[in-house]
N, C-alpha and C positions, 0 to 999 in steps of 0.2 A: 826136147820137151820132157817135163816131168812125167814119169810113168809109174809111180808106185808110192804107196803110204810111206814106205821107208825113205825114199828120196825126198819127199815133200817136208819131211820132218827136219832135215838139215839144209835143204835148199833155201828155205826162207831166210837163212843167214847170209846167203849169197844175194838175195834180193834187197835185204837191209841189214848189213853187218851191225849197224848201231843198235839193233834190238838186244844184243848181247850185253852191252853197257847198261842200257836202260833197265833191263830186266833184273840184273844183279845188284844194281843200285837200290832197287826196291827191296832186296834181300839183305841189304846192309853190307855189300861187297863193293866198295867204291873204285871200280876200274876208271882209269883216266878217259877223258873225252877222245873219241876217234876222230882223226882228221883226214885219214886216207886208208883205204884197204885194197890189197891186190890178191887175186886168187892164185894159189900156188898148185903144183901138180900134187895129186893125191897118191901117186905111185911111189911107195918107198921100198920097191924091190931092189935088192943088191945083186951082185954077180952070181951069188948062190941061187940054186933053183928053188927059191922060196918066196912066194908072191906076198907082199903085204900092202894093203891099201886103207886109206882113210875115206870117210865119206865127203868131208869137205875140209880143206886147208886154206887158211886166210892169213895173210900177213898184215897186221894191224899197226899203223902208225898213230902214235898218240900225241896229244897236246904237250905232254911234258918231255917229249923226245926219247920215250922208252918203249920202242916197238916190241911186239910180242907176236907168237904165232898161235893161232886159234884153231885147234883141230876138233872138228865136230863129228861126233859119231851118233848115229840113230840106233837105238837098242830096243827091239821088240820084246825080248824075253831074256831070261838069265842064261848066260853062256859061259861054262867054266874056262873056256879057251881065251876068252876076251881079256882078263887081267894081265896075263903075260904079254898078249899082243899089244895092249895099250902101252904097257911099260917099255917094250922094245921101240914102239913107235915114238915115243916122247924122248927117249934117250937118242935115238936116231936123228930126229929133228933138231935137237940141240947141237949134236955134233956136226950135222950138215950145214945148218944156217947160222950156228953160233948166236941164236936168239932164244930167249926164254919161251918155252911152249906151255900152252894152257890147254887141257883136255876137257871138252864140254860133251856130256852124254845127254841125249834128248830121249825121254820115255814117255809113253802114253798110259802106263799104269804104275800105281804107287809101289807095288811089290818090287817091280824091276827097277824103279828109280831108287828105292832104298838099298837094293842089292848093289847096284852101280856105284852108290855114293860111298861105300866102304873103303877105307884107305887100303891100298895094295902094298904090302911090305914084302920086300925081296931080301931074303937072308935068314939066319937063324933067329929063333924067338929072341935070344939074348941080345942081338945087336943087328937090326935091319940095315943092310948096306943101301938100300934104296927104298924110298916111300913115294908113291904116286897117290895124289888126292884129286880125283876127278870132281869137276863141278857138274852137277846134275840139275836138269830141268825136267819137270813133270807135273801131273796134277796136283801133287803135294805142295808145290811152291810157286807154280805160275799163277797169277791171279786170274779168277774167272771174270771176264769182262762181259757184264750183262747190261751195261748202260749204253745206248747207241751214240750219245755224246761223247763218252770216254772212248768208244771204239773208233769213232771218226777222228779223234785226236792222234791216235796211233793204230793205224789199220794194220801194219805188220804184226804189232804185238797182240792185237785182237785176233788176227788170224792164228797166230802161234797159240793163243789161248784156246781157240776152238779146236785145234788139232789136238792139243795135249789134254783137253777135257772132253774128247769126243765119246768117251764111255761113261761119263758122269751122268746122273739124273738131270743135272741142270743144263745139259748140252743144248736143248732147244732154245733157251733164253739167250745163251751165248751166241748161237747161230743167227738168231733173229737180230741181235745188236750188230753183229757183223755185217749181215745182209743190208741193214739200213745204212751202215757206214760206207759200204761200197758205193752207194749212190752219190757220195761226196767227191768221188775220184772220176778221172776220165775213163772212158770205156776200156781202153787197152790195159791200163793198171788194175781196173776192177776185175777184168777177165783173168788176169795173172794170179790175183790173190784169191779169186773165186776158184780157179782150177787147183791152187796149192792146197786149199782147204778141202775140196772134194777128194782129191788123191790122198791127202794126208788122213782123212777119216776112214779110208780104206773100205772094208765090207762091214763096218758097224752100222747099226740101226740109225746113227746120227747122220750118216752119208746120205740116206734116202731123204731125211728131213732137209739136209742142205740142197739136195738136187730139187726138191719141190719149191723151196724158197727161190732158188736161182731161176726156176722157170717162170716165176712171177716177177721177181725183182729186177733181173737184168733186162726184162722187157722194157724197163724204164729207159734204157739207152736207146731203144728203137721208136719211142713215142715221139709224137710231134712236139710235145712240151719240151722234152729233153733236147731234141734237135734244135729247137728255138733257143733254148738257154745256152747251148754250147756255141751257137752262131753268135749270140749276144756276148758271150764271154770272149769269143775270138776278136770281135770287133773292139770290145773294150780294151783287150790286151794290145791290139794294134794301135789304138789311140794313144794308150799310155806310152807305147814305144816311141811314137812320133813326138809326143810331148817332151819326153826325156831327152830325144835327139836335138830338139830345138834349144833347150837349156844347155846341153853340153857344147853344142856349136858356138853359142854365145860366149860361154865361159872359157872355151879353148881359144877364142879370139881375143881374150883379155877384157871382155865386157862384163862389167858388174850386173848381176841379176839379183835383185832384192827378193826377200821372201814373199812379198806381195805379188810381185810379177811371176815369180817361179810358180806360186800357187795358182795364178790366173791361167797360166799356160797349161799347167798339169790338170786343171779342172776342165779344160776344153775338150768336148767330145765331138766336135764338128770336123769331120775328116778334111773338108775343103778349107777350113780356117787354119787347121794345123799344118796343111801343105803350104799355105801362103806364109805362116810364121816361119817355117823351115827355110823357105826360099829368101825371106827377107833377112833372117839371121846371118846369112852369108855375107851381107853387105852393110847391115845396120851399124850406125855409130853408136847406138844406145839401145838398151832393151826396150824402152818405151816406144821406139820407131816401129816396133812390130804392130803396134795398136794404132798409131797414128795414120799409117798407111793403109788400113784395111777398112 
């Protein structure tokens, strides 16, 4: 389980790796579409007694066939030891996996973010042998999502916005938008992002605002109305699945299913009728037989 503000800031990239591409596209850096992601070990220790770890390491497969490694680091304050550590990690990753690494540093305050964004140059001033250019996300460039409808369209990004802007005067509006957006999710997913937000806010004043919002808004999932809506949603989903099965059985048997008949089957919400359609689809000689015999 997530257990610290530090962890929440990078864990969200494991919950939704696509947030990386979506965020940087808004900043004018068009990373290719993600098609698959795998979590790699964050332990970069070698045989020498020197331990080096990253916060999160992902292998990202892209639509254009050029995978890359996404190394995510949460940085709460300036740390003079980090530039050399990051340089080592990127060189090690490139040698170990033979894949181009990208370093992403996530910060909650602008001063740390601007410090982390400075290029790291290794070598004499006249000729840098190695230059590292971290990508940095923080309150200076992550959009403040205050519109509930915008938050609902991309809850992971809204969560990340809430975490990175936790110390901003605008934090209450961002948190209220996110709390409203969580109601559009199932309870399990809402709790995950609610927990990530709370832990990501740490001990900031915004954390108490979030706890107060959750005490009210997550009760939505326990209300009679919510339970009724979820039950209706499950029933609707089950009916859609049966209707799709009817159409697939007919088509797999080589029977033509017109658009009109397909729509009639899919619009049916009567479980009994759908069961009959499915049984008849196994032996019908044409799609219209389903309706003639009911």
